[in-house]
TIVO-2410 file (N, C-alpha, C; in nm, 3 decimals):
# residues 103
REC num residu      c1      c2      c3 atome chaine
REC   1      M   0.085  -0.117   0.000     N      A
REC   1      M  -0.001   0.001   0.000    CA      A
REC   1      M   0.087   0.124  -0.001     C      A
REC   2      K   0.057   0.218  -0.085     N      A
REC   2      K   0.132   0.344  -0.095    CA      A
REC   2      K   0.044   0.456  -0.044     C      A
REC   3      L   0.095   0.530   0.054     N      A
REC   3      L   0.025   0.639   0.116    CA      A
REC   3      L   0.098   0.773   0.088     C      A
REC   4      E   0.019   0.873   0.056     N      A
REC   4      E   0.075   1.006   0.045    CA      A
REC   4      E  -0.022   1.102   0.110     C      A
REC   5      I   0.030   1.195   0.189     N      A
REC   5      I  -0.047   1.304   0.245    CA      A
REC   5      I  -0.002   1.435   0.181     C      A
REC   6      H  -0.097   1.502   0.124     N      A
REC   6      H  -0.067   1.631   0.059    CA      A
REC   6      H  -0.122   1.744   0.145     C      A
REC   7      Y  -0.031   1.839   0.182     N      A
REC   7      Y  -0.070   1.946   0.270    CA      A
REC   7      Y  -0.078   2.078   0.192     C      A
REC   8      D  -0.171   2.170   0.241     N      A
REC   8      D  -0.175   2.298   0.180    CA      A
REC   8      D  -0.049   2.373   0.227     C      A
REC   9      G  -0.032   2.502   0.183     N      A
REC   9      G   0.088   2.576   0.213    CA      A
REC   9      G   0.112   2.594   0.360     C      A
REC  10      G   0.003   2.611   0.437     N      A
REC  10      G   0.018   2.635   0.582    CA      A
REC  10      G   0.020   2.509   0.663     C      A
REC  11      G  -0.006   2.394   0.608     N      A
REC  11      G  -0.004   2.268   0.679    CA      A
REC  11      G  -0.128   2.238   0.763     C      A
REC  12      E  -0.233   2.326   0.747     N      A
REC  12      E  -0.353   2.305   0.826    CA      A
REC  12      E  -0.448   2.206   0.756     C      A
REC  13      W  -0.456   2.215   0.624     N      A
REC  13      W  -0.543   2.127   0.546    CA      A
REC  13      W  -0.464   2.024   0.476     C      A
REC  14      A  -0.520   1.904   0.460     N      A
REC  14      A  -0.447   1.794   0.395    CA      A
REC  14      A  -0.543   1.696   0.330     C      A
REC  15      A  -0.490   1.611   0.249     N      A
REC  15      A  -0.569   1.504   0.190    CA      A
REC  15      A  -0.480   1.381   0.182     C      A
REC  16      L  -0.540   1.264   0.211     N      A
REC  16      L  -0.469   1.137   0.207    CA      A
REC  16      L  -0.501   1.067   0.077     C      A
REC  17      Y  -0.399   1.018   0.011     N      A
REC  17      Y  -0.412   0.936  -0.109    CA      A
REC  17      Y  -0.365   0.797  -0.080     C      A
REC  18      V  -0.449   0.701  -0.101     N      A
REC  18      V  -0.417   0.563  -0.077    CA      A
REC  18      V  -0.406   0.491  -0.215     C      A
REC  19      D  -0.288   0.443  -0.247     N      A
REC  19      D  -0.261   0.382  -0.372    CA      A
REC  19      D  -0.308   0.473  -0.486     C      A
REC  20      G  -0.277   0.601  -0.473     N      A
REC  20      G  -0.307   0.699  -0.578    CA      A
REC  20      G  -0.449   0.752  -0.582     C      A
REC  21      V  -0.535   0.706  -0.495     N      A
REC  21      V  -0.672   0.748  -0.496    CA      A
REC  21      V  -0.705   0.828  -0.363     C      A
REC  22      L  -0.778   0.939  -0.383     N      A
REC  22      L  -0.811   1.023  -0.269    CA      A
REC  22      L  -0.903   0.949  -0.176     C      A
REC  23      D  -0.870   0.952  -0.045     N      A
REC  23      D  -0.959   0.901   0.059    CA      A
REC  23      D  -1.042   1.020   0.102     C      A
REC  24      L  -1.164   1.026   0.055     N      A
REC  24      L  -1.252   1.140   0.077    CA      A
REC  24      L  -1.278   1.175   0.219     C      A
REC  25      D  -1.274   1.077   0.308     N      A
REC  25      D  -1.301   1.099   0.448    CA      A
REC  25      D  -1.188   1.177   0.517     C      A
REC  26      T  -1.076   1.195   0.451     N      A
REC  26      T  -0.960   1.261   0.517    CA      A
REC  26      T  -0.932   1.399   0.465     C      A
REC  27      V  -1.009   1.444   0.374     N      A
REC  27      V  -0.984   1.582   0.320    CA      A
REC  27      V  -1.033   1.683   0.428     C      A
REC  28      G  -0.940   1.767   0.472     N      A
REC  28      G  -0.977   1.868   0.572    CA      A
REC  28      G  -0.861   1.890   0.666     C      A
REC  29      D  -0.890   1.904   0.797     N      A
REC  29      D  -0.781   1.928   0.892    CA      A
REC  29      D  -0.676   1.818   0.877     C      A
REC  30      S  -0.551   1.861   0.879     N      A
REC  30      S  -0.439   1.767   0.849    CA      A
REC  30      S  -0.438   1.651   0.944     C      A
REC  31      Y  -0.479   1.668   1.071     N      A
REC  31      Y  -0.473   1.558   1.165    CA      A
REC  31      Y  -0.560   1.440   1.122     C      A
REC  32      H  -0.669   1.467   1.047     N      A
REC  32      H  -0.755   1.358   1.003    CA      A
REC  32      H  -0.674   1.266   0.906     C      A
REC  33      A  -0.606   1.326   0.812     N      A
REC  33      A  -0.521   1.247   0.716    CA      A
REC  33      A  -0.416   1.168   0.790     C      A
REC  34      E  -0.352   1.235   0.885     N      A
REC  34      E  -0.243   1.167   0.960    CA      A
REC  34      E  -0.299   1.052   1.044     C      A
REC  35      E  -0.407   1.075   1.113     N      A
REC  35      E  -0.468   0.965   1.194    CA      A
REC  35      E  -0.505   0.849   1.108     C      A
REC  36      R  -0.564   0.872   0.991     N      A
REC  36      R  -0.608   0.767   0.899    CA      A
REC  36      R  -0.486   0.692   0.849     C      A
REC  37      A  -0.381   0.760   0.812     N      A
REC  37      A  -0.259   0.694   0.768    CA      A
REC  37      A  -0.201   0.605   0.878     C      A
REC  38      F  -0.197   0.656   0.994     N      A
REC  38      F  -0.149   0.573   1.110    CA      A
REC  38      F  -0.233   0.450   1.127     C      A
REC  39      E  -0.365   0.465   1.113     N      A
REC  39      E  -0.455   0.353   1.126    CA      A
REC  39      E  -0.430   0.247   1.021     C      A
REC  40      L  -0.416   0.293   0.899     N      A
REC  40      L  -0.389   0.198   0.788    CA      A
REC  40      L  -0.258   0.125   0.803     C      A
REC  41      L  -0.160   0.190   0.862     N      A
REC  41      L  -0.028   0.130   0.879    CA      A
REC  41      L  -0.019   0.053   1.013     C      A
REC  42      G  -0.127   0.060   1.094     N      A
REC  42      G  -0.122  -0.018   1.221    CA      A
REC  42      G  -0.034   0.050   1.325     C      A
REC  43      V  -0.019   0.178   1.320     N      A
REC  43      V   0.059   0.253   1.420    CA      A
REC  43      V  -0.024   0.271   1.545     C      A
REC  44      K   0.029   0.228   1.659     N      A
REC  44      K  -0.037   0.247   1.788    CA      A
REC  44      K   0.009   0.384   1.843     C      A
REC  45      Q  -0.086   0.471   1.868     N      A
REC  45      Q  -0.057   0.599   1.928    CA      A
REC  45      Q  -0.083   0.595   2.078     C      A
REC  46      V   0.016   0.631   2.154     N      A
REC  46      V   0.004   0.630   2.304    CA      A
REC  46      V   0.012   0.773   2.350     C      A
REC  47      M  -0.102   0.818   2.410     N      A
REC  47      M  -0.103   0.960   2.452    CA      A
REC  47      M  -0.080   0.972   2.599     C      A
REC  48      D   0.044   0.951   2.641     N      A
REC  48      D   0.089   0.980   2.778    CA      A
REC  48      D   0.235   1.010   2.775     C      A
REC  49      S   0.288   1.047   2.886     N      A
REC  49      S   0.424   1.104   2.888    CA      A
REC  49      S   0.536   1.013   2.947     C      A
REC  50      P   0.510   0.890   2.990     N      A
REC  50      P   0.620   0.816   3.050    CA      A
REC  50      P   0.744   0.795   2.957     C      A
REC  51      F   0.722   0.813   2.829     N      A
REC  51      F   0.841   0.797   2.736    CA      A
REC  51      F   0.945   0.908   2.767     C      A
REC  52      L   0.903   1.016   2.830     N      A
REC  52      L   0.999   1.121   2.865    CA      A
REC  52      L   1.061   1.098   3.000     C      A
REC  53      R   1.013   0.999   3.074     N      A
REC  53      R   1.070   0.958   3.201    CA      A
REC  53      R   1.083   1.079   3.299     C      A
REC  54      G   0.974   1.155   3.310     N      A
REC  54      G   0.974   1.265   3.405    CA      A
REC  54      G   1.046   1.392   3.361     C      A
REC  55      S   1.089   1.396   3.239     N      A
REC  55      S   1.161   1.509   3.190    CA      A
REC  55      S   1.082   1.576   3.077     C      A
REC  56      N   1.139   1.679   3.017     N      A
REC  56      N   1.082   1.741   2.899    CA      A
REC  56      N   1.190   1.767   2.798     C      A
REC  57      R   1.295   1.686   2.807     N      A
REC  57      R   1.411   1.706   2.715    CA      A
REC  57      R   1.426   1.587   2.623     C      A
REC  58      R   1.457   1.611   2.501     N      A
REC  58      R   1.473   1.505   2.402    CA      A
REC  58      R   1.574   1.398   2.444     C      A
REC  59      E   1.683   1.438   2.504     N      A
REC  59      E   1.790   1.346   2.541    CA      A
REC  59      E   1.744   1.247   2.652     C      A
REC  60      D   1.635   1.280   2.720     N      A
REC  60      D   1.587   1.197   2.830    CA      A
REC  60      D   1.476   1.096   2.786     C      A
REC  61      A   1.440   1.100   2.659     N      A
REC  61      A   1.342   1.005   2.609    CA      A
REC  61      A   1.391   0.862   2.624     C      A
REC  62      A   1.301   0.773   2.659     N      A
REC  62      A   1.335   0.632   2.676    CA      A
REC  62      A   1.383   0.574   2.542     C      A
REC  63      P   1.495   0.501   2.544     N      A
REC  63      P   1.540   0.449   2.417    CA      A
REC  63      P   1.466   0.324   2.367     C      A
REC  64      T   1.393   0.259   2.458     N      A
REC  64      T   1.318   0.137   2.419    CA      A
REC  64      T   1.181   0.139   2.486     C      A
REC  65      L   1.089   0.057   2.432     N      A
REC  65      L   0.962   0.041   2.496    CA      A
REC  65      L   0.973  -0.026   2.632     C      A
REC  66      D   1.072  -0.114   2.645     N      A
REC  66      D   1.098  -0.179   2.777    CA      A
REC  66      D   1.138  -0.072   2.879     C      A
REC  67      D   1.213   0.026   2.840     N      A
REC  67      D   1.251   0.132   2.932    CA      A
REC  67      D   1.127   0.213   2.975     C      A
REC  68      I   1.033   0.235   2.882     N      A
REC  68      I   0.911   0.307   2.917    CA      A
REC  68      I   0.833   0.228   3.021     C      A
REC  69      E   0.823   0.096   2.997     N      A
REC  69      E   0.747   0.010   3.090    CA      A
REC  69      E   0.815   0.003   3.228     C      A
REC  70      A   0.946  -0.002   3.229     N      A
REC  70      A   1.016  -0.006   3.357    CA      A
REC  70      A   0.994   0.126   3.433     C      A
REC  71      Y   0.998   0.240   3.362     N      A
REC  71      Y   0.967   0.369   3.427    CA      A
REC  71      Y   0.828   0.372   3.482     C      A
REC  72      R   0.731   0.327   3.399     N      A
REC  72      R   0.589   0.326   3.441    CA      A
REC  72      R   0.572   0.240   3.568     C      A
REC  73      Q   0.637   0.127   3.571     N      A
REC  73      Q   0.629   0.039   3.689    CA      A
REC  73      Q   0.689   0.104   3.814     C      A
REC  74      R   0.805   0.173   3.796     N      A
REC  74      R   0.866   0.241   3.909    CA      A
REC  74      R   0.776   0.355   3.958     C      A
REC  75      M   0.709   0.424   3.871     N      A
REC  75      M   0.615   0.533   3.913    CA      A
REC  75      M   0.494   0.476   3.984     C      A
REC  76      E   0.443   0.363   3.934     N      A
REC  76      E   0.328   0.296   4.001    CA      A
REC  76      E   0.367   0.251   4.139     C      A
REC  77      E   0.487   0.193   4.155     N      A
REC  77      E   0.532   0.148   4.284    CA      A
REC  77      E   0.552   0.268   4.379     C      A
REC  78      R   0.609   0.373   4.328     N      A
REC  78      R   0.626   0.494   4.408    CA      A
REC  78      R   0.489   0.545   4.456     C      A
REC  79      E   0.389   0.547   4.370     N      A
REC  79      E   0.260   0.594   4.408    CA      A
REC  79      E   0.191   0.500   4.511     C      A
REC  80      R   0.213   0.371   4.502     N      A
REC  80      R   0.166   0.276   4.604    CA      A
REC  80      R   0.228   0.310   4.736     C      A
REC  81      Q   0.363   0.336   4.738     N      A
REC  81      Q   0.432   0.370   4.862    CA      A
REC  81      Q   0.376   0.502   4.922     C      A
REC  82      V   0.351   0.599   4.840     N      A
REC  82      V   0.299   0.723   4.884    CA      A
REC  82      V   0.164   0.705   4.949     C      A
REC  83      R   0.073   0.628   4.884     N      A
REC  83      R  -0.056   0.603   4.945    CA      A
REC  83      R  -0.045   0.529   5.077     C      A
REC  84      R   0.045   0.429   5.085     N      A
REC  84      R   0.062   0.354   5.205    CA      A
REC  84      R   0.115   0.446   5.321     C      A
REC  85      L   0.214   0.527   5.291     N      A
REC  85      L   0.266   0.618   5.389    CA      A
REC  85      L   0.168   0.725   5.436     C      A
REC  86      L   0.086   0.771   5.342     N      A
REC  86      L  -0.018   0.867   5.379    CA      A
REC  86      L  -0.122   0.802   5.471     C      A
REC  87      A  -0.156   0.679   5.442     N      A
REC  87      A  -0.252   0.606   5.526    CA      A
REC  87      A  -0.192   0.585   5.666     C      A
REC  88      E  -0.063   0.547   5.671     N      A
REC  88      E   0.005   0.528   5.804    CA      A
REC  88      E   0.005   0.659   5.881     C      A
REC  89      A   0.037   0.768   5.807     N      A
REC  89      A   0.044   0.901   5.873    CA      A
REC  89      A  -0.095   0.941   5.927     C      A
REC  90      A  -0.198   0.914   5.851     N      A
REC  90      A  -0.335   0.947   5.898    CA      A
REC  90      A  -0.370   0.859   6.021     C      A
REC  91      A  -0.334   0.735   6.023     N      A
REC  91      A  -0.357   0.649   6.138    CA      A
REC  91      A  -0.283   0.698   6.261     C      A
REC  92      L  -0.156   0.735   6.240     N      A
REC  92      L  -0.078   0.786   6.353    CA      A
REC  92      L  -0.138   0.919   6.404     C      A
REC  93      Q  -0.181   1.006   6.312     N      A
REC  93      Q  -0.240   1.132   6.350    CA      A
REC  93      Q  -0.367   1.108   6.431     C      A
REC  94      A  -0.450   1.012   6.388     N      A
REC  94      A  -0.574   0.979   6.462    CA      A
REC  94      A  -0.540   0.925   6.603     C      A
REC  95      R  -0.434   0.841   6.602     N      A
REC  95      R  -0.392   0.782   6.735    CA      A
REC  95      R  -0.343   0.895   6.829     C      A
REC  96      A  -0.266   0.987   6.777     N      A
REC  96      A  -0.215   1.095   6.859    CA      A
REC  96      A  -0.332   1.183   6.907     C      A
REC  97      E  -0.429   1.208   6.823     N      A
REC  97      E  -0.541   1.287   6.866    CA      A
REC  97      E  -0.624   1.216   6.974     C      A
REC  98      R  -0.636   1.088   6.965     N      A
REC  98      R  -0.704   1.011   7.071    CA      A
REC  98      R  -0.628   1.020   7.202     C      A
REC  99      L  -0.495   1.006   7.196     N      A
REC  99      L  -0.413   1.018   7.318    CA      A
REC  99      L  -0.422   1.156   7.379     C      A
REC 100      R  -0.421   1.258   7.299     N      A
REC 100      R  -0.434   1.395   7.344    CA      A
REC 100      R  -0.567   1.414   7.419     C      A
REC 101      G  -0.673   1.358   7.363     N      A
REC 101      G  -0.804   1.374   7.421    CA      A
REC 101      G  -0.825   1.290   7.546     C      A
REC 102      A  -0.742   1.187   7.568     N      A
REC 102      A  -0.760   1.096   7.682    CA      A
REC 102      A  -0.709   1.153   7.811     C      A
REC 103      S  -0.637   1.264   7.811     N      A
REC 103      S  -0.582   1.315   7.937    CA      A
REC 103      S  -0.674   1.395   8.017     C      A
***
């Protein structure tokens, strides 16, 4: 399959051609043509930021999908620890309040 996206001068409007034929559903905003091309090619789009591993710099982007997953798992574990510690702190605070009121 041969895909071509033709953009207007400003890049806002576009049209997708599949094997030389206009895909009428994609004429308009350029993102429609791009999304349809991705779909035809089987490209999975992931709309989240773990690939940047907490940064906003190009050089910090994860080099592999495995690195992204490892980062995501570390962040999930960190969040579990935070929730556990907050629950422990709340329990200790409640205990301290009870002791204060018992005198």
